[in-house]
N, C-alpha and C positions, 0 to 999 in steps of 0.2 A: 491303434496309433492315435495320439491326440494331434489334431491339426491346429496350428496357431491361428490367432485372430488375424483378420486381413490387415496388412500393414497400412499405416497412415503415412501421409506425405512427410518427407524428410524436411520440408520447409518449416515445420513447427518444432520449436525447441532445439534447433541445432544451428550450426554455423554454415549452412549451405550457401547462403547469400555471400558471406565473407569469402568462402572458398571460390565461388564463381568470380568474385571481384579479383582475387589473387591470380586465378588461372588466366583470366582475361588480360590482366596486367603482364603476366609472364608471356602470353602469346604476342602481345604488342612489343614487348622488349625483345623477344626472339625474332620478331620480324625485322628489328633493327640490327640483328647480328649478335645478340647476347647469347653465347653458348650455354652459360649457366641457366639462363631463363628457359632455353629449349629443354634442358634436362628436367627442370622443375615442372614445366608444362606437361611433358610426357608422363612423368611419374604421377602427377596429381590426377590425371585423367585416364590412365591406362586401365584401371579396374572397371570404370564405367563403360569404356569402349568395349572391353573384352566381354563384359556381362551383356551389353546390348547386342553385340554381334552374335553371341551365343543364343540369345532369344530369337534372333532373326534367321540364323543360319541352319540349314538342314544337314550339314555335314560336319560332324565334330572334329574331323581331321583338318578342316579348313579354318577353324575359329582363330587360331594363333596367326595364321597367314593373313587373314582378313583384318585382324586388329593391326598387324604390322603395316599392311597396305594402307589402312586408314591414316596412320600417322605419317607414312611416306607422302601420301597425297596432301595431307594437311601442311606438313613442313614445306612442301613444294608450292603451296598456295598461300603461305603466310603473308606474302607481299600484298595480297588482295584483302586480308582480314583487317577491318577498320574498327572493330570493337563495338559495332552497333548492337550486336547481341552478345550473349556470353560466349566465351570460347568453348564451353562445354556443349551448348546447343549447336554451335557451328561445327564442332568436331563430330557430334553424333549424326548430323546431317550428312557429313562426308562418309561416316560409317555405313549409313543406310544406303547411300549410292554405291559404295563398294560391294555390299552384299547383293544389291540388285544387279550390278554389273557381273558379279560372279554367277548369278542365276542365268543371266542371258548367255554368258560364255558357255556354261554347262549345257544349256538347252541346245546350243549349236553343235554340241559334240554327241556322239552316240553314247548312251549309258551302258556301262559294262555290268553294273549290278545296282541293286536298290541300296539307298543310303538310309540311315536311321532318321527319324523325324527330329524336329527342333528340340524336343524334350531331352533326347539323348545328348545333344550338344550342351545343353545347360547343365545336365547332371555331371558330365565330364569336366565342365569348366569350374564347378564348385569344389571347395575343399571338402574332403571326406573325413569320416571318423571324428567329427566335431559335434558337440551338443546342438540339437536342432536340425541336423543335416537331413534326417529322415522326414521330419516335418516339412522342411523346405521342399523336398521332392514331392511330398503329398500335395503341397500347394501348386507346384508346377503341373501336376497331373490335372488339377482343377482348371488351371489356366489353359491347358490344352483344349478344353471344351469350348473356349470362347472363340467367336469369329476373329479373324486375323486383325482387323482394324481396332476392335475393342481391346484385344490383348496387347496390341502395340501401344495404345494410349495408356492402358493400365500400367504396363511395364515402365514406360517413360516417366510417368508422374508418381507412381506409388513405389516402384522398386528402384529405379535410377534416381528419382527425386527431382526431375525437372519441373520448374513452374509451368503452369498450363500454357502460358504464352509461348514459352520456348518449345514445349512439346508440340504445339501447333505449328511452329516454324519447322521443326524436324519432320513432322508428318505432312507438311504442305497442305494444311486445311485450317479453317477458322477456329478460334479459341472455343467458341460455343460448341463446335462439333466435338472437340476433344473432351470438354466437360461432359457432354451427353454420353460419349462412348465410355468414359470412366464410370459415370453413374450407373449405366446399364451393366457394365462389367462387374461392378461391386454388387449390384442387386443379384445378378446371376450367380456369382460366387457365394454370396450369403445363402441363397437357396440350395446350392450344391452342398455347402457345409451342413445345413440343416438335414439334408437327406443322408449325408455321411454319418451324422451323429445318431440318427434314428435306430440303425441296427445295433449300435453299441448300447443304447439305452434299453432296447428290447432284450438284449442278451443279459444285461444286468438284472 
């Protein structure tokens, strides 16, 4: 299986900045009672929230519920959103808290059975039978080997596409810490890619 090159930030050569401006404007309009803006806001960010929750969540059955919970929390808190950060960073912070709260709630209850790890949640959340799907799963396998904090920083900046400053806000840490975590994650993944390619070269 050929494993794709590590993804680069979506900030380069795309319209992420314009999208963030639009979603932030929609959030502010939704705060004022614009129902159309609410729909635009949810549609624009649903995929990012779903993907991020899937990366964090250990229970694939809970991903949809947690994504929905995120939006319910966000819509209930719109009156406090002032647009100081992008609506996407604000929403992903809420998603992170929703997942953490779900862990706390689960920890307080007796476990009836083991649940799959976070990789299973991501695999189930992705469209299947599409070109590159198997390669994407291979990359997720590599991501599983990273420490949680480095994987979180890598996912936020390289897969979800948040600027480093907003990823730092979501992760509640300094920007320099996010940059360091991403750099170390990329170095580790490159080493793992090299190790993965060696058996294929030897076989050839």
